[in-house]
Structure formats: structure tokens, C-alpha cells
KEKE-3310 file (N, C-alpha, C; in steps of 0.2 Angstrom, whole numbers, plus 5000, padded with zeros to 4 digits):
npx = (4659:4649:4638:4617:4616:4626:4638:4649:4666:4664:4670:4684:4691:4685:4691:4703:4699:4686:4684:4690:4679:4668:4672:4674:4659:4654:4661:4661:4647:4645:4650:4641:4628:4635:4637:4624:4615:4623:4618:4606:4598:4598:4610:4619:4616:4611:4613:4606:4593:4599:4596:4588:4595:4604:4595:4594:4607:4608:4600:4607:4617:4611:4610:4625:4627:4620:4626:4641:4640:4631:4643:4653:4647:4644:4657:4664:4663:4655:4647:4631:4631:4645:4643:4635:4641:4651:4645:4640:4651:4658:4647:4644:4655:4659:4644:4646:4655:4648:4639:4643:4648:4640:4631:4642:4642:4628:4627:4638:4627:4616:4623:4626:4613:4612:4602:4590:4589:4586:4588:4586:4575:4565:4567:4579:4572:4565:4573:4584:4575:4576:4588:4590:4582:4587:4601:4599:4591:4579:4571:4561:4552:4538:4528:4531:4542:4555:4565:4581:4585:4600:4607:4603:4606:4608:4596:4598:4603:4593:4588:4595:4603:4590:4590:4603:4601:4589:4595:4607:4599:4591:4600:4611:4603:4589:4575:4561:4566:4573:4561:4553:4561:4563:4549:4546:4557:4553:4539:4542:4549:4539:4530:4535:4550:4552:4548:4558:4566:4568:4575:4585:4590:4590:4604:4611:4606:4610:4624:4625:4621:4632:4641:4636:4637:4651:4658:4654:4659:4660:4662:4672:4668:4655:4651:4655:4648:4633:4633:4635:4624:4614:4617:4616:4601:4598:4601:4592:4581:4578:4576:4563:4558:4555:4540:4536:4537:4529:4518:4515:4515:4504:4493:4495:4492:4478:4475:4475:4467:4455:4438:4441:4451:4455:4454:4456:4466:4472:4477:4487:4496:4500:4511:4517:4519:4525:4523:4535:4543:4556:4554:4550:4541:4545:4559:4560:4563:4573:4582:4583:4589:4600:4604:4604:4616:4630:4629:4634:4645:4652:4654:4661:4673:4680:4685:4696:4713:4720:4732:4736:4740:4744:4745:4733:4725:4728:4726:4711:4705:4711:4703:4690:4688:4685:4672:4661:4665:4662:4649:4643:4646:4646:4635:4633:4644:4643:4635:4642:4650:4640:4635:4645:4649:4639:4628:4620:4633:4637:4647:4654:4669:4669:4661:4667:4678:4673:4668:4678:4686:4679:4678:4692:4694:4686:4693:4705:4698:4693:4704:4707:4696:4694:4703:4698:4687:4691:4695:4687:4679:4686:4687:4673:4672:4681:4673:4664:4669:4672:4662:4657:4664:4675:4674:4688:4689:4696:4696:4689:4692:4685:4688:4681:4680:4675:4668:4680:4691:4688:4693:4705:4709:4702:4700:4688:4679:4669:4654:4642)
npy = (5137:5122:5114:5112:5096:5091:5076:5070:5063:5048:5035:5029:5034:5029:5014:5008:4999:4998:5012:5011:5003:5010:5020:5012:5006:5018:5025:5011:5013:5025:5021:5012:5019:5028:5017:5011:5022:5024:5014:5016:5020:5034:5035:5023:5006:4990:4984:4981:4991:4995:5005:5007:5001:5011:5021:5015:5015:5027:5027:5020:5030:5041:5033:5031:5045:5050:5040:5048:5062:5062:5056:5067:5078:5073:5069:5084:5098:5109:5126:5128:5138:5137:5122:5126:5130:5122:5112:5120:5125:5111:5105:5116:5117:5106:5106:5119:5119:5107:5112:5123:5113:5107:5119:5121:5108:5107:5117:5113:5103:5110:5116:5106:5099:5086:5074:5084:5095:5099:5115:5117:5111:5116:5129:5146:5151:5143:5133:5140:5141:5129:5127:5137:5129:5117:5122:5128:5119:5117:5108:5099:5104:5106:5097:5101:5097:5099:5092:5092:5088:5089:5085:5074:5066:5076:5077:5071:5079:5089:5084:5078:5090:5099:5091:5089:5102:5103:5090:5098:5110:5103:5098:5108:5118:5122:5120:5131:5139:5130:5121:5130:5133:5118:5116:5127:5125:5111:5115:5124:5113:5103:5089:5079:5079:5078:5064:5054:5058:5047:5038:5043:5048:5037:5033:5041:5031:5019:5022:5024:5012:5004:5009:5003:4989:4985:4983:4970:4953:4946:4935:4935:4927:4924:4936:4939:4928:4932:4945:4942:4933:4944:4953:4943:4944:4956:4955:4943:4949:4962:4959:4961:4973:4983:4980:4981:4992:4999:4994:4999:5013:5015:5007:5017:5028:5026:5027:5038:5045:5039:5042:5048:5055:5064:5077:5095:5099:5087:5083:5092:5089:5078:5066:5065:5049:5044:5035:5035:5043:5049:5047:5037:5022:5009:5015:5013:4995:4994:5001:4996:4985:4987:4995:4983:4976:4985:4988:4975:4974:4986:4981:4970:4972:4983:4974:4969:4969:4981:4991:5007:5014:5008:5003:4997:5006:5019:5020:5017:5029:5038:5035:5033:5049:5054:5051:5061:5070:5058:5058:5066:5074:5063:5060:5074:5072:5060:5064:5072:5064:5057:5067:5071:5062:5058:5049:5036:5026:5013:5002:4992:4991:5007:5009:5005:5010:5024:5025:5024:5031:5043:5039:5042:5057:5060:5056:5064:5078:5076:5080:5092:5098:5098:5104:5118:5117:5119:5129:5139:5136:5142:5153:5157:5154:5163:5174:5173:5172:5186:5190:5189:5188:5182:5181:5189:5197:5196:5186:5170:5158:5144:5127:5116:5099:5093:5083:5077:5082:5078:5065:5066:5070:5061:5050:5046:5048:5057:5056:5060)
npz = (5513:5521:5508:5513:5512:5514:5516:5525:5519:5518:5513:5503:5489:5473:5466:5455:5447:5448:5442:5428:5423:5422:5414:5403:5400:5397:5386:5379:5376:5369:5358:5354:5353:5338:5331:5329:5324:5313:5305:5300:5285:5280:5282:5277:5267:5265:5279:5293:5302:5317:5325:5336:5347:5347:5355:5369:5373:5376:5390:5397:5398:5406:5417:5419:5421:5433:5442:5443:5445:5458:5465:5464:5470:5483:5489:5486:5493:5489:5481:5475:5464:5460:5458:5446:5438:5434:5428:5416:5410:5407:5397:5389:5383:5373:5366:5358:5349:5342:5336:5330:5320:5313:5307:5296:5291:5288:5278:5267:5262:5258:5246:5239:5240:5242:5253:5259:5272:5290:5286:5271:5271:5277:5279:5282:5295:5302:5305:5314:5325:5329:5332:5344:5353:5355:5356:5371:5378:5377:5370:5371:5380:5387:5380:5367:5352:5347:5338:5332:5316:5308:5321:5330:5340:5351:5357:5370:5378:5383:5391:5400:5407:5411:5423:5429:5434:5443:5453:5457:5463:5474:5481:5487:5493:5503:5513:5511:5498:5492:5491:5481:5472:5464:5461:5453:5443:5440:5435:5422:5414:5412:5408:5399:5400:5413:5414:5412:5422:5434:5432:5431:5442:5447:5444:5453:5465:5461:5463:5479:5481:5478:5486:5500:5496:5493:5502:5506:5506:5493:5477:5466:5454:5453:5452:5442:5433:5436:5430:5414:5414:5417:5401:5392:5395:5392:5378:5374:5377:5369:5357:5356:5358:5349:5347:5361:5362:5354:5356:5370:5368:5361:5368:5381:5373:5371:5386:5389:5380:5385:5394:5405:5407:5396:5397:5396:5408:5411:5396:5397:5406:5408:5401:5383:5377:5361:5345:5340:5348:5359:5373:5382:5389:5389:5392:5406:5408:5402:5409:5421:5418:5415:5427:5436:5430:5430:5442:5447:5438:5446:5458:5453:5446:5457:5463:5459:5456:5451:5443:5444:5435:5424:5409:5399:5408:5404:5391:5388:5396:5389:5377:5381:5385:5374:5371:5375:5364:5353:5353:5351:5338:5327:5321:5313:5307:5299:5292:5284:5277:5267:5260:5256:5247:5239:5240:5251:5262:5255:5254:5263:5268:5269:5277:5288:5290:5290:5301:5311:5306:5312:5326:5329:5327:5335:5348:5345:5346:5358:5366:5364:5366:5381:5385:5381:5388:5402:5401:5400:5412:5421:5417:5419:5433:5438:5434:5443:5455:5457:5463:5473:5486:5497:5517:5520:5510:5500:5484:5481:5472:5464:5461:5456:5453:5437:5422:5411:5419:5431:5428:5430:5440:5452:5449:5442:5430:5421:5414:5405)
capx = (4651:4646:4631:4613:4616:4631:4639:4656:4670:4665:4672:4688:4689:4683:4697:4705:4695:4677:4685:4689:4675:4665:4674:4673:4653:4654:4664:4655:4640:4644:4651:4635:4626:4637:4637:4617:4616:4626:4614:4600:4595:4601:4618:4619:4612:4614:4617:4600:4593:4598:4596:4585:4603:4607:4590:4596:4613:4608:4598:4614:4622:4608:4613:4631:4629:4619:4631:4645:4635:4630:4649:4657:4641:4644:4664:4666:4660:4657:4640:4625:4636:4651:4641:4632:4650:4655:4640:4637:4658:4657:4642:4646:4663:4656:4641:4645:4659:4647:4631:4646:4650:4631:4630:4648:4639:4623:4629:4637:4623:4614:4625:4627:4609:4611:4600:4591:4588:4581:4589:4586:4569:4561:4569:4582:4567:4561:4581:4587:4573:4579:4595:4592:4578:4591:4605:4597:4589:4571:4566:4557:4549:4530:4525:4537:4546:4561:4572:4588:4587:4606:4611:4596:4608:4605:4591:4597:4605:4588:4584:4601:4603:4587:4593:4607:4596:4585:4601:4609:4594:4590:4605:4615:4598:4585:4569:4556:4569:4573:4554:4554:4568:4563:4543:4549:4560:4548:4533:4546:4553:4534:4529:4538:4557:4550:4545:4563:4569:4568:4580:4592:4591:4591:4611:4613:4602:4618:4632:4625:4620:4637:4644:4634:4638:4657:4664:4653:4661:4657:4666:4671:4665:4650:4648:4656:4643:4628:4634:4636:4616:4611:4621:4611:4594:4598:4604:4587:4575:4580:4571:4555:4559:4551:4533:4534:4537:4523:4512:4516:4514:4496:4489:4495:4487:4471:4471:4476:4461:4447:4434:4442:4458:4452:4452:4462:4471:4475:4481:4492:4498:4501:4518:4517:4525:4522:4527:4542:4545:4562:4551:4546:4539:4554:4567:4563:4564:4582:4587:4583:4593:4609:4606:4608:4623:4632:4633:4638:4651:4659:4657:4669:4680:4682:4690:4701:4720:4723:4738:4732:4744:4746:4744:4727:4721:4729:4724:4704:4706:4712:4699:4685:4690:4682:4666:4656:4664:4660:4642:4639:4649:4646:4629:4635:4650:4640:4629:4644:4651:4637:4635:4653:4649:4632:4623:4622:4637:4636:4653:4655:4675:4667:4657:4670:4683:4670:4668:4687:4690:4676:4682:4700:4694:4683:4699:4709:4697:4692:4711:4708:4690:4695:4707:4692:4684:4694:4698:4680:4676:4692:4684:4666:4674:4684:4669:4658:4672:4673:4656:4658:4671:4675:4676:4693:4690:4699:4694:4687:4692:4683:4693:4680:4682:4669:4671:4686:4694:4687:4695:4713:4709:4699:4701:4682:4677:4661:4649:4637)
capy = (5135:5116:5113:5108:5091:5088:5071:5067:5059:5042:5030:5028:5033:5023:5009:5009:4993:5002:5019:5009:5000:5015:5023:5005:5009:5025:5023:5006:5015:5028:5017:5008:5026:5027:5010:5011:5028:5021:5008:5021:5019:5040:5035:5018:5003:4983:4984:4981:4995:4994:5010:5005:5000:5019:5024:5009:5017:5034:5026:5019:5036:5043:5031:5033:5053:5051:5039:5055:5067:5059:5053:5075:5082:5071:5071:5089:5105:5114:5128:5129:5142:5131:5117:5124:5133:5117:5109:5124:5123:5103:5106:5120:5115:5103:5110:5123:5115:5103:5117:5125:5106:5107:5124:5119:5100:5108:5122:5109:5097:5114:5116:5100:5098:5081:5073:5091:5092:5107:5120:5116:5109:5120:5136:5147:5155:5138:5131:5145:5140:5122:5127:5141:5126:5113:5124:5131:5111:5116:5107:5093:5107:5105:5095:5100:5088:5103:5089:5094:5083:5088:5081:5071:5065:5082:5078:5065:5086:5092:5080:5079:5095:5100:5086:5092:5108:5098:5089:5105:5114:5099:5097:5115:5123:5119:5124:5134:5141:5122:5117:5134:5132:5114:5118:5132:5121:5105:5117:5127:5110:5101:5082:5074:5078:5075:5056:5051:5060:5043:5034:5048:5049:5029:5032:5042:5025:5015:5024:5024:5004:5001:5008:4998:4982:4985:4980:4964:4949:4944:4931:4939:4922:4923:4940:4937:4923:4937:4951:4938:4934:4952:4954:4939:4944:4963:4956:4941:4954:4968:4957:4963:4981:4986:4977:4984:5001:5000:4991:5003:5018:5013:5009:5024:5034:5023:5026:5046:5048:5038:5049:5050:5058:5066:5084:5099:5100:5079:5083:5097:5088:5070:5065:5061:5045:5041:5027:5039:5047:5046:5047:5028:5018:5004:5015:5009:4990:4995:5005:4990:4979:4993:4995:4977:4976:4990:4987:4970:4977:4989:4978:4965:4976:4986:4969:4966:4973:4984:4998:5013:5022:5003:5002:4996:5009:5024:5017:5016:5033:5042:5035:5039:5058:5054:5049:5067:5073:5055:5058:5075:5072:5058:5064:5077:5069:5056:5068:5076:5059:5055:5072:5072:5054:5060:5045:5032:5020:5007:4996:4990:4994:5013:5011:5003:5018:5031:5025:5023:5039:5048:5040:5044:5062:5063:5055:5071:5085:5076:5083:5100:5102:5097:5110:5123:5117:5121:5136:5141:5135:5146:5161:5158:5155:5170:5179:5172:5174:5194:5195:5182:5190:5181:5187:5195:5201:5192:5182:5165:5155:5137:5123:5109:5092:5090:5081:5073:5084:5076:5059:5066:5072:5059:5043:5044:5051:5064:5050:5064)
capz = (5520:5513:5506:5518:5512:5512:5518:5525:5516:5520:5507:5498:5480:5468:5463:5448:5443:5446:5439:5423:5423:5420:5407:5399:5401:5392:5378:5373:5377:5365:5350:5350:5349:5333:5326:5328:5319:5304:5302:5298:5279:5279:5280:5275:5265:5268:5285:5297:5306:5323:5330:5344:5351:5351:5360:5373:5376:5379:5396:5402:5398:5410:5422:5423:5425:5439:5449:5444:5449:5464:5468:5464:5477:5490:5491:5487:5497:5483:5482:5471:5458:5457:5453:5439:5433:5431:5421:5410:5405:5405:5394:5380:5377:5368:5361:5354:5342:5339:5331:5323:5314:5312:5303:5291:5287:5284:5272:5262:5260:5254:5240:5235:5236:5245:5259:5263:5280:5294:5285:5267:5268:5282:5279:5289:5301:5308:5307:5318:5329:5330:5335:5349:5357:5356:5362:5377:5380:5377:5365:5372:5386:5387:5374:5361:5350:5341:5337:5326:5312:5309:5325:5332:5347:5354:5362:5377:5383:5384:5396:5407:5408:5417:5430:5432:5439:5448:5456:5462:5469:5478:5486:5488:5495:5510:5517:5505:5494:5487:5487:5476:5465:5462:5457:5449:5437:5436:5429:5418:5410:5409:5407:5394:5402:5422:5414:5413:5427:5439:5428:5433:5448:5448:5444:5461:5469:5461:5469:5484:5483:5476:5492:5504:5494:5492:5508:5508:5503:5485:5476:5458:5449:5453:5452:5433:5430:5436:5424:5410:5415:5413:5398:5389:5395:5387:5370:5372:5377:5364:5351:5358:5361:5344:5348:5366:5362:5348:5361:5376:5366:5359:5375:5384:5369:5372:5392:5388:5376:5391:5393:5413:5405:5390:5399:5396:5413:5409:5390:5399:5412:5405:5393:5377:5372:5354:5342:5339:5352:5363:5380:5383:5396:5388:5396:5412:5411:5400:5415:5427:5418:5416:5435:5438:5427:5430:5449:5446:5435:5447:5463:5452:5445:5459:5467:5455:5456:5443:5442:5444:5430:5419:5399:5398:5411:5401:5384:5391:5398:5382:5373:5384:5385:5366:5372:5373:5356:5348:5356:5346:5332:5323:5318:5307:5301:5295:5287:5281:5272:5263:5257:5251:5241:5234:5243:5258:5260:5252:5255:5273:5271:5267:5283:5293:5289:5293:5309:5314:5306:5318:5333:5328:5326:5343:5352:5345:5351:5367:5372:5364:5371:5387:5386:5383:5395:5409:5401:5399:5418:5422:5415:5422:5440:5441:5436:5449:5460:5457:5463:5480:5489:5504:5521:5522:5504:5494:5479:5483:5466:5464:5456:5458:5448:5433:5417:5411:5423:5436:5430:5431:5450:5456:5442:5439:5424:5421:5411:5402)
cpx = (4650:4639:4627:4615:4622:4634:4647:4659:4669:4667:4679:4686:4689:4691:4697:4700:4688:4678:4684:4684:4670:4668:4675:4666:4652:4657:4661:4649:4639:4648:4644:4629:4628:4636:4629:4615:4618:4622:4608:4602:4599:4608:4621:4614:4615:4615:4608:4599:4593:4599:4591:4591:4604:4602:4594:4601:4611:4604:4601:4617:4618:4610:4621:4631:4627:4624:4637:4644:4636:4636:4652:4652:4643:4652:4667:4660:4660:4649:4638:4629:4641:4649:4638:4637:4651:4653:4641:4645:4658:4654:4643:4653:4663:4651:4642:4650:4653:4640:4638:4648:4644:4632:4636:4641:4629:4622:4634:4634:4620:4614:4627:4618:4608:4608:4596:4588:4584:4583:4586:4578:4563:4562:4575:4578:4567:4570:4584:4582:4574:4586:4595:4587:4582:4599:4604:4592:4581:4568:4562:4551:4541:4526:4529:4541:4550:4567:4575:4588:4596:4609:4605:4601:4607:4598:4592:4598:4599:4585:4589:4601:4598:4588:4596:4604:4592:4589:4601:4605:4593:4593:4610:4607:4593:4579:4564:4560:4572:4566:4552:4552:4563:4554:4543:4550:4554:4542:4538:4548:4547:4536:4536:4546:4556:4549:4551:4567:4570:4573:4588:4595:4592:4600:4613:4612:4610:4623:4631:4623:4627:4643:4643:4634:4647:4661:4661:4656:4657:4663:4664:4670:4658:4647:4649:4650:4636:4629:4635:4627:4613:4613:4616:4604:4592:4598:4593:4581:4573:4577:4567:4554:4554:4542:4533:4533:4530:4518:4511:4512:4505:4492:4489:4491:4478:4469:4472:4469:4453:4445:4435:4447:4458:4450:4457:4468:4475:4478:4487:4497:4502:4507:4515:4520:4521:4526:4536:4547:4552:4560:4546:4545:4545:4557:4567:4563:4573:4586:4585:4588:4601:4611:4610:4616:4627:4634:4636:4645:4657:4660:4663:4674:4683:4687:4697:4711:4722:4726:4734:4736:4746:4743:4738:4721:4721:4727:4714:4702:4706:4704:4692:4685:4686:4672:4660:4656:4663:4651:4638:4640:4649:4639:4630:4640:4647:4637:4634:4648:4647:4634:4639:4651:4643:4628:4626:4628:4636:4641:4653:4664:4675:4666:4662:4677:4680:4669:4673:4688:4687:4677:4688:4699:4693:4689:4703:4706:4694:4698:4709:4702:4691:4699:4703:4688:4686:4696:4692:4678:4683:4690:4677:4666:4679:4680:4665:4663:4675:4667:4655:4663:4671:4677:4681:4693:4693:4693:4692:4688:4690:4687:4687:4678:4673:4671:4675:4690:4694:4688:4701:4712:4706:4697:4692:4682:4670:4659:4643:4636)
cpy = (5128:5118:5109:5100:5087:5083:5070:5061:5053:5035:5034:5032:5026:5020:5008:5006:4997:5009:5017:5006:5004:5019:5019:5007:5014:5024:5017:5009:5020:5027:5015:5014:5028:5024:5011:5016:5027:5016:5010:5020:5028:5041:5029:5012:4995:4982:4986:4987:4995:5001:5012:5004:5006:5022:5021:5012:5023:5032:5023:5027:5042:5041:5032:5040:5054:5047:5045:5061:5069:5060:5062:5077:5078:5069:5077:5094:5112:5119:5128:5132:5139:5128:5116:5129:5127:5113:5114:5123:5117:5103:5109:5120:5112:5105:5113:5123:5111:5108:5120:5119:5107:5111:5122:5114:5102:5113:5118:5106:5102:5114:5110:5095:5091:5081:5081:5090:5098:5113:5121:5114:5112:5128:5137:5146:5147:5133:5134:5144:5133:5122:5132:5134:5121:5118:5126:5124:5114:5113:5101:5099:5109:5103:5095:5096:5094:5099:5093:5091:5084:5084:5079:5068:5069:5082:5075:5074:5088:5089:5080:5086:5101:5096:5086:5098:5107:5096:5094:5108:5108:5100:5102:5119:5119:5123:5127:5136:5135:5121:5121:5133:5126:5114:5121:5128:5115:5109:5121:5120:5103:5095:5078:5073:5076:5067:5053:5054:5055:5039:5040:5047:5039:5028:5037:5036:5021:5016:5022:5015:5000:5001:5005:4992:4983:4981:4972:4957:4943:4942:4933:4934:4923:4929:4942:4933:4928:4944:4947:4936:4940:4955:4949:4940:4952:4959:4950:4947:4959:4963:4958:4971:4984:4987:4981:4990:5001:4999:4997:5010:5018:5013:5014:5031:5031:5027:5034:5047:5044:5045:5052:5054:5065:5073:5089:5099:5092:5081:5085:5093:5081:5071:5062:5055:5043:5037:5030:5042:5045:5044:5043:5025:5013:5006:5014:5001:4990:4996:4999:4988:4981:4992:4991:4977:4979:4989:4981:4970:4981:4985:4972:4967:4981:4980:4968:4971:4975:4989:5001:5016:5016:5006:5002:5005:5017:5025:5019:5022:5038:5041:5037:5046:5060:5055:5056:5069:5068:5058:5062:5077:5070:5059:5068:5074:5064:5058:5071:5071:5059:5063:5074:5066:5055:5054:5040:5029:5013:4998:4997:4991:5002:5014:5010:5007:5023:5030:5026:5030:5044:5047:5041:5052:5065:5060:5064:5077:5082:5079:5089:5102:5101:5104:5118:5124:5121:5127:5142:5141:5138:5152:5162:5157:5161:5176:5177:5176:5182:5195:5192:5184:5186:5186:5195:5197:5201:5187:5174:5161:5147:5132:5117:5106:5094:5086:5076:5076:5082:5068:5058:5067:5065:5053:5042:5049:5053:5058:5053:5059)
cpz = (5515:5512:5511:5517:5513:5518:5519:5522:5519:5516:5503:5492:5476:5466:5457:5442:5443:5441:5430:5421:5419:5416:5401:5393:5395:5386:5377:5371:5368:5356:5352:5348:5341:5329:5325:5322:5312:5302:5297:5292:5275:5278:5279:5273:5266:5274:5289:5302:5313:5328:5335:5349:5353:5357:5367:5378:5380:5387:5401:5403:5406:5418:5424:5424:5431:5445:5450:5448:5457:5470:5469:5471:5484:5492:5489:5489:5492:5483:5475:5462:5456:5455:5446:5434:5429:5426:5415:5407:5403:5395:5385:5378:5372:5363:5357:5348:5338:5335:5327:5317:5311:5306:5296:5287:5282:5275:5267:5257:5255:5245:5236:5233:5236:5251:5264:5269:5285:5289:5276:5267:5272:5280:5283:5295:5305:5309:5313:5325:5333:5336:5342:5354:5358:5359:5369:5380:5381:5374:5366:5379:5384:5379:5367:5359:5345:5342:5330:5322:5309:5314:5330:5339:5353:5360:5370:5380:5385:5389:5403:5410:5413:5425:5432:5438:5446:5455:5462:5466:5474:5482:5487:5493:5501:5512:5509:5499:5489:5485:5482:5470:5463:5459:5453:5441:5434:5432:5424:5410:5406:5408:5405:5400:5410:5420:5413:5420:5432:5438:5428:5439:5452:5449:5451:5464:5469:5465:5475:5484:5481:5485:5498:5503:5496:5498:5508:5504:5497:5482:5467:5453:5446:5452:5443:5430:5427:5431:5418:5409:5412:5405:5391:5388:5393:5379:5370:5373:5372:5358:5348:5359:5356:5346:5354:5366:5357:5354:5367:5373:5363:5364:5379:5379:5371:5379:5391:5386:5380:5393:5402:5412:5399:5391:5397:5401:5410:5403:5392:5403:5411:5399:5390:5375:5366:5351:5341:5343:5357:5370:5380:5387:5393:5390:5401:5412:5406:5407:5421:5426:5417:5422:5438:5437:5431:5438:5450:5442:5439:5452:5456:5450:5452:5465:5465:5456:5449:5446:5441:5437:5424:5413:5399:5402:5407:5394:5384:5392:5395:5379:5376:5385:5378:5366:5371:5364:5351:5348:5352:5339:5329:5319:5312:5301:5298:5288:5282:5272:5266:5259:5251:5245:5237:5237:5249:5256:5260:5254:5262:5276:5272:5275:5290:5294:5290:5300:5313:5315:5311:5323:5333:5329:5332:5347:5351:5348:5356:5371:5370:5368:5376:5390:5387:5386:5400:5407:5402:5407:5421:5424:5419:5429:5442:5441:5440:5455:5462:5461:5470:5483:5496:5511:5523:5516:5499:5489:5480:5474:5464:5460:5458:5452:5444:5426:5417:5415:5431:5436:5432:5436:5453:5453:5443:5434:5424:5414:5408:5397)
residu = (MET:ALA:PRO:PRO:ASN:ALA:ILE:PRO:GLN:ARG:SER:PRO:ARG:LEU:SER:THR:GLY:ALA:SER:LEU:PHE:LEU:ASP:ALA:VAL:ARG:LEU:THR:ALA:ALA:ILE:VAL:VAL:ALA:VAL:GLY:HIS:LEU:SER:LYS:PRO:ALA:PHE:SER:THR:GLY:TRP:LYS:ASP:ILE:SER:GLY:TYR:ALA:THR:ASP:ALA:VAL:VAL:ALA:PHE:PHE:LEU:LEU:SER:GLY:VAL:VAL:ILE:ARG:TYR:VAL:THR:THR:HIS:LYS:GLN:GLU:THR:LEU:SER:SER:TYR:LEU:THR:ASP:ARG:VAL:SER:ARG:ILE:TYR:SER:VAL:VAL:LEU:PRO:ALA:PHE:LEU:LEU:VAL:LEU:ALA:VAL:GLU:ALA:VAL:ALA:ALA:LEU:ARG:HIS:ILE:GLN:PRO:ASP:ALA:LEU:THR:ARG:ALA:GLY:VAL:PRO:HIS:PHE:LEU:LEU:LEU:LEU:VAL:ALA:ASN:CYS:THR:PHE:THR:ALA:PHE:THR:TRP:HIS:GLN:TYR:LEU:LEU:LEU:PRO:ALA:ASN:ILE:PRO:LEU:TRP:SER:LEU:CYS:PHE:GLU:CYS:PRO:TYR:TYR:LEU:LEU:TYR:GLY:VAL:PHE:TRP:TYR:ARG:SER:GLY:TRP:THR:ARG:ALA:LEU:LEU:LEU:ALA:ALA:ILE:ALA:LEU:ALA:VAL:GLY:PRO:GLU:VAL:LEU:ALA:LEU:PHE:PRO:ILE:TRP:ILE:ALA:GLY:CYS:LEU:LEU:TYR:GLU:CYS:PHE:LEU:ARG:LEU:ARG:ASN:TYR:ARG:LEU:HIS:PRO:PRO:ALA:LEU:ALA:ALA:LEU:LEU:LEU:THR:VAL:ALA:LEU:LEU:TRP:LEU:ALA:LEU:HIS:GLN:ARG:VAL:ALA:HIS:TRP:LYS:SER:ALA:SER:ALA:THR:THR:PHE:HIS:HIS:TRP:GLN:SER:SER:ALA:ALA:LEU:ASN:SER:PRO:LEU:SER:ARG:ALA:LEU:LEU:PRO:ARG:PHE:GLY:HIS:ASP:SER:PHE:VAL:THR:LEU:ASN:ALA:TYR:PRO:TRP:ALA:ALA:ILE:PHE:PHE:VAL:GLY:MET:LEU:LEU:GLY:LEU:LEU:LEU:LEU:ASP:ARG:LEU:PRO:LEU:ALA:PRO:HIS:GLY:ARG:LEU:ARG:ALA:THR:ILE:THR:VAL:LEU:ALA:GLU:ALA:THR:PHE:PRO:LEU:TYR:LEU:PHE:HIS:TRP:PRO:LEU:PHE:ARG:LEU:ALA:VAL:ALA:LEU:ALA:GLY:HIS:PRO:LEU:ALA:SER:ASN:PRO:ALA:LYS:LEU:ALA:LEU:LEU:LEU:SER:VAL:VAL:ALA:LEU:SER:THR:TRP:LEU:GLY:HIS:ILE:LEU:ASN:ARG:PHE:LYS:LEU:ALA:LEU:ARG:HIS:ARG:LEU:SER:ASN:GLN:LEU:ALA:SER:ARG:GLN:MET:THR:PRO:HIS:GLY:SER:GLN:HIS:VAL:MET:ASP:SER:PRO:ASP:GLY:HIS:ALA:PHE:SER:GLN:ALA:THR:THR:LEU:PRO:HIS:LEU:ASP)
# end
């Protein structure tokens, strides 16, 4: 049975060029995150700390994720159960190995007394609390800030996973059931998580804008010039990001502290934008810039006659499969390198070697974890099918696309 909001297949699948662009964007974003974090003093010396770029790249991931989920749900007739099965298998096929890596790295760091982190500084009980909060993606619910220092990038999943749930309920349910479920989820996750939800929804809007503009007569040179302008604008404005973040956090703090809003109810319901918080109003101007840039890039590459099975396509697809492992594994691997070396890396060749090693390892793991994801999805789907019999009494086994399996089937990768 089709979901309540199902739309007939109204457009051809993404062209090779458009799919290649999305692959390239998420690969670039993952590398920017890794390089930005490598520049932190905890991992290396001699470089300027450019970790702010890593936070910006996560904003791009939010948009990319919205694009993909919108594509999947408007081109496949799934159920809420199969949709959630795809999301669970996609996320936990990488998150669970990432947690095992964290435990191993923290054990090494504790034994060598290098950079004591959550385990050695706060003790085992608090470390386990952080693990549970991040494994269940509840680290930011209702003004909590339970970051796992052993793997900071997990913070974004504590936002994206509730967004998957909100969108899935909206798309696959209707009437009072949908309204009550959406209200319950929003009440459960709290204001910090909801504060960035419009950026994720903008990714869905980005896909819809692309569909409506792709058939217009837009000249590639003009699109390329506009795309370059957007990139230069981002580079120019990024120099002021630290000042803007500090100013916006201070302004919002004063506004929240005003007499009109300084009540228990307002303090409970309003999100808290701190100077060191990932929840920041600056995410919105960056999201607007990325929105325009990604839309122009899709429209430009959509018009290029690229071979669907060319060498460039195959290379970028293989590398793009490494983005999720790269995103979740680079932080603990950097910590492991520092723990083994006994100090932050100072040599540029050593930093480059570490970065390339992490990318290579993530590329290798991407294939292995993709197989793990497919096996996990198959197992979950079979368990679900055993409880949901078809009218004829036979089992209905769902095989809907997600993640990198989606890339193989439809030329559009998952961009979490």
C-alpha cells in the first residue's frame, strides 16, 4: 500500500552528472571535516585551527541528507516500518563499529596516560552514560550537552536521526495519528534538536527546486560562473564566522535573560545557543549559501553528458562510499595516532600520512560495512516481514533502498 503522501514517479532518475555532483559534495564535506579536526591542537601543532570549517561542512551534510530522503520517499512506495528499517541498518552498521573503535582507542590512551579523555578523566560511569546517550542519539535532548569527547562528530547524528523520524512519520502517516506522533517526537527531542530541523527540511526543498528548474533552458557557463561566485562568497564570509558566532550567542543570551523571557517556561522551551555550542544561528546563513551552491551545481552537472559507467564515475563512487566511515572513524583514529606517538603531530608529512591513511582505511571499511549494512537490513526486514503477513499469508520481504545500496540501484548515494 502506498504511503499517504505518495507522489507518482514524476521525473526521471538523476542523471549521472547530478549524482556525481552529490557524491563529490559529500566526499568533499567529509574530507573538510577530517582536515578541520586534524588542525585542532589536540591532534597537531603548527597549523592554524580551522575546525570551524568542519562545523560548516556538517550543515552541508544536513542539506544532502534531506535531498536523499526526499528522493527516496517520492520514488519508492514504502511503509514507515521499511523506511525506519533502512535508516536503522544504515546508521548502526557504521555507528556500532565506531563505538568499538572508541573503546579500543580509549583503552590505549588510558594505558599510555596520553590525553586523558572521558574514560580516564570522568570515570567509567560517566563514560558509559556518554556512550548510551550518543548511541541512542539523545545527547542533545532538552538542553543536555552530553558530547562524547572520544568521538565528537557523533553530535550531528543526535540531530539527523530525530529528523529521519519526524519526516518518516509526516510522510507515512496521516490525520490525528500523524499529528500526535509528530507532537510526541518534538516533545521528546526538545528545542535544541528542533532548532536546526528547518535546515534539514531545506534539503527536501532543494530537491524539489531542482526538479522544477532542471527542464528550463539554463546555460552551463552562466551556472558555472554563479557557482564560482557562491564559493568565493563562502570563503569571504567565513573569515567572520567566529565573530558572528560569538556575537549571535551573546545577543541571544541577553535576549533570553530579558525580563520578558526570564521565566521557567521560556527557559525550558527556548533553545540555548552557547559560544561553544554546535547549535548556532550561524548555521542558517551557511545553509542558505550551500543551498544556492548545491542547486547550481546540480543544474550544471545535470546538463553535462557524462558516461554512467566511466572511470571517473567509478572512482568517485568508491571514494564516496567511504564518507560515513571517514566521518565517524577519523576522530578516534587521530586520537590513536597521538596516543601511540605520545604527543600531537608536528611534522607536515606525518599529518598528511595520517590523513591519507585514515581515508584509505575508511575506503576499505566502506565496502565491508556496506555488506554489514545489507545483512543487517535483510535481517531486520525478515523480522518485520514475519510480523506483517500479506493478504495471501505469504511473507512480504521489503528491499527498499538506503545508503550506498541506494547508490548502486539508482545512481544516487545516501548522504548522511
